[in-house]
C-alpha positions in Angstrom: -5.2 -8.1 17.7 -3.3 -10.8 16.0 0.5 -11.1 16.1 0.6 -10.9 12.3 -1.1 -7.5 12.3 1.3 -6.2 15.0 4.2 -7.4 13.0 2.9 -5.7 9.8 2.3 -2.4 11.6 5.7 -2.6 13.2 7.5 -3.2 9.9 5.6 -0.5 8.1 6.7 2.0 10.8 10.4 1.2 10.2 12.6 2.4 7.5 12.3 2.5 4.5 8.5 2.7 4.8 8.2 5.1 7.8 4.4 4.9 7.7 3.6 5.9 11.4 0.6 3.6 11.7 -0.9 2.4 15.0 -2.8 -0.9 15.2 -6.3 0.7 15.3 -5.6 3.0 12.3 -4.1 0.3 10.2 -6.9 -2.2 11.0 -9.5 0.3 10.1 -8.1 1.1 6.6 -10.6 0.4 3.8 -9.7 -2.1 1.1 -8.5 0.5 -1.5 -6.3 2.1 1.1 -4.8 -1.3 1.9 -4.2 -1.8 -1.7 -2.4 1.5 -1.9 -0.2 0.6 1.1 0.7 -2.7 -0.7 1.5 -0.8 -3.9 3.7 1.7 -2.0 5.5 -1.1 -0.3 6.1 -3.0 -3.5 7.3 0.1 -5.2 9.8 0.8 -2.4 11.1 -2.8 -2.6 11.2 -2.8 -6.5 10.9 0.5 -8.3 9.8 -1.4 -11.4 6.4 -1.9 -9.7 5.6 1.8 -9.9 6.5 1.7 -13.6 4.0 -1.1 -14.1 1.4 0.8 -12.1 1.9 4.0 -14.1 1.6 2.0 -17.3 -1.7 0.3 -16.1 -3.2 3.7 -15.2 -2.2 5.2 -18.5 -3.3 2.2 -20.6 -6.6 1.7 -18.9 -7.8 5.2 -17.8 -11.5 4.2 -17.6 -10.7 1.4 -15.2 -8.4 3.5 -13.0 -11.1 6.2 -12.7 -13.6 3.6 -11.5 -11.3 2.6 -8.7 -10.7 6.2 -7.5 
């Protein structure tokens, strides 16, 4: 596995994210799950990100249903 992947997993397992991933589990995440991880990380860094996400889901319900 690449050093970058090891770094990402190590940082996601630390505070404030506390994700508890291992390299194999993280590497096998599907694209939508990776997008969710990214959204969660950005929301933790900047709470305004979650506000924008909630707005997007409420403003475009048809698109959000297609994703899920």
